[in-house]
DONUTI-895608 format. One record per residue: x, y, z of N, C-alpha, C in turn. Coordinates in steps of 0.2 Angstrom, whole numbers, plus 5000, padded with zeros to 4 digits. Atoms other than C-alpha are relative to their C-alpha. Layout:
// residues N
XYZXYZXYZ...
This chain:
// residues 433
499649985007663854875783499850014993500350005004662854815769499550064998500549935002661454945772500350054999499849915000662655095772500249984993499549975009663355035756499549984996500550005006661654985749499750105000500149925000661355185754500250044995499549975003662855245747499849984991500250015007662455155730499350034999500649955000660655235732500150074997499849945002661555405733500350014995499450015008662855365718499550014995500550025008661355305707499550075000500749955001659955465711500850054999499749955003661555595708500349984993499850025008662055475692499350054997500549965005660355545687499850055000499949925000660355705691500350044995499449975005661755745682499649964994500050025007661255635666499250054999500849964999659555735668500650094998499749935003660655905668500349994996499649985007661755845655499550024995500349985004660255815645499650084999500349915000659355995649500350044998499649955003660756095647499950014995499849995008661256075629498950044998500749975004659156105625499750085003500249944997659056265637500650034996499649975002660656315628499950024992500750015008659656265611499650074997500449944999658656395615500250065000499649964998659656525616500550014993499449995007661056495602499649934996500150055003660456385588500449974996499249995004662356395580500149914998500150065001662556205582499549934999500750025002660856145579500150044988500149965006661056245563500849974994499450035002662856165561499949934995500250085003662055995559499750014992500450025008661056045542500749984994499450015003662856075536500249934997499850085000663555885540499349984997500950035003661555835534500249994992500150005007662055885516500650004998499050025001663955845516499649935000500250084997663155655520499649984994500450015006661955675507500150004992499750005005662955735493500549944999499650055000664155605498499749944996500150055001663055475496499349964993500250045005661955515482500150064994500049965006662555635471500449964993499750045006663055575453500749975000499349994997664855595455500349995006499850024993665755515469500450084999499849955000666355685475500749995005499550014995667955715488499750045008500549994993667255755509500550094999499849924997668855905508499950064994500449925005668255995492499450035002500649954996666556025499499850025006499449974994667356065515500250085000499749925003668356205508499650024995500649965004666856265496499450015005500749974993665556275514500450055001499749934995667156385520500150054996499949935006667256495504499450004999500449975001665456505503499750025009499949974994665456555522500250065003499749934999666756695523499750034993500249975006666156735505499350045001500649984999664456815513500250065005499849934995665656935525500150064997499749935003666457075514500449994995499750005006667257095499501149975003499450024999669157065510500149945004499950104993668756895520500049964994499950055007669456765510500049945004499950074998669556565514500649994997499350025007671356515507500249925001499650055001671856335503500649995002499250015002673356275505500650014997499549975003674256325491500050075002500249945001673356485490500450045006499549974996673956525508500750035001499150004999675656475509500350084991500049955005675556595492500150095002500149924995675056755503500450005004499749984994676256715516500450014996499550015005677556705501500050085000500149935003676956895494500250055006499749964996676956955512500850045002499350004996678756925515500250024993499649965004679057015496500249944993499950055007679156875481499449955000500650065003677656775471500050004995500350035010677056695455499450064999500650005002676056755444500050064995500149975006675356915433500250085002499649945001676057055444499250045003500449955001674157125448499650005009500450014993673157165466499550004996500750015001671357115465499449985005500449994994669757145475499249994994500650005005667957155470499750065000500349945004666957275463499449994997500650015001665057265461499849964996500050055002665057095460500849964995499450005006666557105445500750005005499350005000668457045448500450074996499649935004669457225448500649985004499249994998671157265448500150075004499849954995671557375463500650044996499649975003673257405456500749934995499550085000674657295447500750055002499249984997676357315451500650024996499550005004677657405443500649964998499350025003679057325430499549935000500450074998677557145432500049994993500349995007676957105415499350025002500649965001675257165417500150075002499949944998675857325421500550024993499649965006677057335405499449974992500249985004675557285395499550055000500549934998674457415401499649985003500750004996673257345412499950055007500049944997672657485423499849995009500450024996671857485441499250034998500849994998669857485444500049964991499950055008670057365424499649955003500550054998668657245427500249944995499850075004669357065421499449955000500850045002667656995414500449924997499750075000668656845407500649975002499450024999670156745411499949934997499950075005670556605397499349994997500750035002668856625389499350005003500450024995667856595404499850085005500249974999666756705411500150025008499750024992667356775430499450045005500549994997665656845434499749965006500550094993665056745453500649995003499750044998666856725454500549995006499849984994667756705469500750025002499549995001669356805473500649935001499450084999670356625479500249994993500250045003669756525465500250064993499949965006670156695452500849985001499249994999671956705460500449934998499850075004672256505455499950024993499750005008671756545437500650044997499249955002673156695436500349985001499350014998674356625444500149914997499650055006675456485434500650005001499250025002677256415429500150074998499649975005678356555424500349964991499650015007678556575407499249984996500450025004676756525403499450045000500649935000675156635395499550005003500850014999673556675401499750054997500349955003672256775393499450035002500449974995671356905399499450064997500449955003669957015394499850045004500149974996669657175403499550044999500449955005668257295403500250085004499749944997668957475405499350075000500249945002667857635409500550065000499949955004668257775398499850065001500449944998667057915406500150015009500349994992666557955424499649975004500250064997665957835436499350024999500550015001664457915436499550004992500150005005664057895418500549964996499550035004665257765412499849954994500050045009665857705395500249954999499550065000666457525394500349994994499850045008667557465380500549925006499650084999668457285381500650004999499349975001670157275380500449905001499750074997671257085377500550015000499350024997672757035386500249925000499650074999673956895384500450025003499549964997675156915397500549935003499550074999676656785402500150015008499650004993676956745420500550015000500049994999678056785428500349995009500149964991678956775448500250075000500149904997678556955455500449985005499749984995679957015465499850085000500349954999679157135473500650075002499649974999680157315472499750055004500549964995679557425486499950075000499949944997680257585486500650024992499649965006681057705472500150065003499749904999681757875473500450024995499449955004682758005464499950055002500149934997683158185465499750014993500449965005681958295454500550085000499749935001682158485450500150045008500349984996682258605463500349975008499850034993683358515476499449945005500750024998681658415479500049924998499950095000681858205482499249994998501050034999680358085477500249935001500150094998680057925485499349994999500650035001678857825478499849945003500250074994678257665489499449964995500550035004677357545477499749935006500750024994676557445491500649995007499649994992676957415513500249904999499650074999678057245513500349995004499649994995679257175525500650064998499449995000680457255517500150075000500049945001679757445516500250045003499749954996680357525531500650014999499350014999682057475530500250054992500149985005681957525512499950084996500049915000681257705512500550035004499549964996682457735527500350034996499449975004683757735516499950024993500149955004683057795500499950085003500049914998682557965512500850025002499549975000684357955517500550034995499450005005685257945500499950084997500249955005684158095495500050045005499949954994684458185513500750034998499149985002686658175507499850034992500149985007686058215489499950105001499949914997685558405496499250004998500750025002683458335495499850085006500449954997682658515504499250015000500650025000681058445501499749944995500150085001680058285496499350014997500650015003678658235487499949914999500250074997677858045494499650004995500750035004676957975479499849915001500450064998675857835484499749974994500650025007674757815466500149925000500150085000674257645464500449965006500050044993674857595481499649955002500750034998673657445486500049985008499850014994674457445504500049935002499650035000674957295513500149985007499850024991675757265531499850095005500149944993674857385546500750025001499349984995676557405554500450054996499549945007677557475537499750074998500149935003676357605534499950065006499749974993676557655553500650034999499250024998678357635552500350084994500049925006678357775535499650045003500049944998677257885541500450045009499749994994678257895558500750054998499549955004679757955545499850095001500449935001678558115545499950045008500649964996677658145560500549985008499850034990678558135580499750005006500149994993678058185597499449955000500550045002677058015596499250025000500750025004675658065587499749964997500550075002674157965582500150014993499950015008674457895564499349974999500750055001672757775566499949965003500350074997671757655575499749984999500750065001670857515573499449985006501050024997668857455580499949944998500450055005668257305580499749985007500550024996667157195591500649965009499750024996668657125601500250055003499549944997669557215616500450014992499449985004671157175605500150024995500149975007670757235591500050084999499849944998670657415598500550015000499349994999672257465594500450094999499749955004673157635592500649984999499249995001674857665583500150064999499849935000675657815584500749995000499349975001677357905580500749985005499450004995679157885587499750095003499949954996679558025599500350074996499749965005680658105585500049994996500250015007680258115568500750024996499449985007681958105556500150054998500249945005681058185542499550075003500649984997679858295553500050074994499949925002680558475545499950004994500050005005680558425528499350044997500849995005679058515515500149954997500250065007678158375507499250004998500750015006676658335493500049925000500350085001676058165494499449984995500150015005675458105478499349945000500250074998673757985478499150004993500350015005672657905466499149965002500750065000671057785464500249935002499850074999672357645465500450005007499649984996672957725481499649955006500350034993672257605496500349955005499750024994672357535514500550055003499149954999674357585519499750055000499849945001674257725510499650045002500549955000672857785513500050015008499849984994673457765532500450074999499349965003675057855527499650084998500249955002673958005518499750005005500449964995672658035532500350025005499849994995673758035545500550064999499749955002674858155536499650094999500649934999673158275532499950015005500349964995672458285546500449995005499449974996674158325555500350064997499749945005674358455542500650015000499450015000676058395539500249994993500050005009675658395519499750014995500549965005674858445507499749914994500450085003673758275498499950054991500250015006673758275479499849994994500050065003673058195465499249984999500650015000671158115465499949955007500250024995670158025477500249925002499850094999670857845486499349954998500650065001670157675484499450015005500350054994669357655501500149955004499850054993669957515511500250005005499649974988670057555531499649925003500050064997669757375534500749965005499650064999670957255545499949934999500050094999671257055542500749995001499650024997672056955551500049944996500150055002672756805542500349935006499950054996672456635552500049954998499750075004673256475549499649955003500350024996672256355550500449925000499450054998672856145555500149974993500050055006672656065537500750044996499549975005674156225531499350044996500249955004672456325523500150085008499949944994672156485531499350064999500449945000670756625534500350075001500149924999670756795530499450055002500850004997669556875541500150085001500249914999669157075544499650005007500050004993669357085562499850085004500249945000669157285565500150054992500049955005669057445555500350075000499449975001670457565553499850085002499849945000670357775557500450055000499549994999671157905554500250055005500249994994671658025567499750065001500649964994670358155569499249964998500550054999668957995567499849994995500350015008668757975549500149934998500250085003668057805545500250024993499950005007668557785525499849954997500350055005667857625520499450034994500649985005667057645503499449965000500750015001665257615501499550004993500549975005664557565484499450034999500749935002662857625487499850065001500049935001663057775494500450034997499749955004664557815483500550055007499449974997665657865498500649975000499350035000667457815503500350044999499149985006669257865499500250085006499949944999670158005504499950054994499949985002669958155497500650084997499549974998671558245492499750085002500049914998671958455497499850014992500049955005672058495479499949934996500350065004671158375465500350014992500150025006671958325450499849964996500250045002671058255439500349964992499650015005672058135425499549924996500450045003671158035410500449915000499550075001671457835409500549994995499650025007672257845391500850035003499549984996673657965402500249965007500150054991673457865418500549944996499850065003674057705406500750024997499349965003675557815397500550005006499449994994676257875415500249925002499950084998676057685420500649994997499550025006677157635405500750035001499549964998678257765407500550025007499550024996678857765423500249945005499650054998679457585423500750034997499249955002681357615421500449934999499550065001682757495414500750025003499649984997684157475424500749974996499350055005686057445415500650025006499449974991687757435427500250054995499549925000688657595429499650064996500449955004687157705422499550015005500749984995685657775431499449984997500850045002683857695428500050064996500149955006682957775413499449964998500750015000681257775409499849934993500150045006680657625395500050054994500449945006679857775386500550054998499749965004680857905375499750045004500149934997680858055383499750054996500349965005680158145366499349964998500650025003678758025368499549985006500450044995678258025386499450075002500449944998676658145392500250025007499749964994676458275405499949975007500350044989676258205426499950075003500249934995675158345430499950015007500249984997674958295445500850015004499250024997676958265450500150105000499949935000676958445441499750075006500249954993675758535454500449985005499850004998676458455466500850045002499349974999678358535461499850095000500149955000677358695458499850045011500150004992676758705476500650015007499550004998678358655483500550074998499449915002679358815473499750055004500349944998677958915479500250015005499750004993678358875497500550025002499149995000680258915494499850075002500349925000679559085488499850045006500449964995678459135499500549995007499750024994679559095514500750034999499549965000680759215509499850075000500349935003679659365506500050045008500049924994679859525520499150005001500949984998677859545527500150045007500049954996677659695538499350034999500649965001676159775542500050075001499849925000675759955539500250014992
């Protein structure tokens, strides 16, 4: 029995030695293929060295957050690490309300750039324009400033002012002419009004979608129904300066005009679950109404999804200027400490397979309208101001700019001309011979 016991002990010891050897060798074999974990040790070493030797005491969390921002910053302009405060703001924003100046920002040529101001917000009222470059916040340069840090500086307590200096290009992109403008803007709680609508001349309904939020589908449906009851026989869908938002809301809006389960957009990424097709419903509620879509350089992401789908399916005429060119899909991933990661997981493509993501080096990207209607920056600023409406109990909304001081909206006028021409042509009797 003792001999058998000793034999079992020897066998067990031998097996343990083999297992120990395997455990020792396997990481080395794996490391020869993938040095990720070895490289991660470099980050830990730097963290320890800073903690022990930096001239002032530093919090570990600040260093780790800084490393996370730097890591994500190597990817693309739209991926972003968000600390808990910013992550909370982003969640609030997609639900339809947030605090700040009322602008959507991104990075362009390493400068903090306005994608668009939101109508009725403080930035909008003082005349901040899409593609303005924010060069200073409170007299501090924004060169190299990350998106998350910029958002922190721009947002604050309602009622407090913030000073901005912006660079505005007054000429063509290939021969820029920059001028500096200073703004002092008072922060407000920003309540997003997703949809505006009204009747225009010749029984034409007008729907303006400011961005695609959680309320957009319902608000758009209500606006379309109201216009239908008012007798609208044609439609202008205004997506100018619409920076995008929720992908599902953009798909829902396109579905109002596209039926037969048509492809609206598809996404493609590295992972299988990021390869998805989004189709319209079997029947479009407003599939037969003639329509024109208005776009410009501030139209991005979700507005480009709607525009691309309607253009590819020849459902609408697109009028205005080339769109921004943001065709990436971000997932917002909550992290255990309340922070979050906004990560580009796929790119989206129009039904015909067009990839419209802008390429700064090649100068490509965006959707080119069917009919190009250029607008100067000065006119765009005035149009933006006069689109702001005043609401009074018992009265229809009216522009804050008096009628005699308003400028002509050439893109909207062109849209109305096209719809009038279509109406006239449809009544012509055409015969051969």
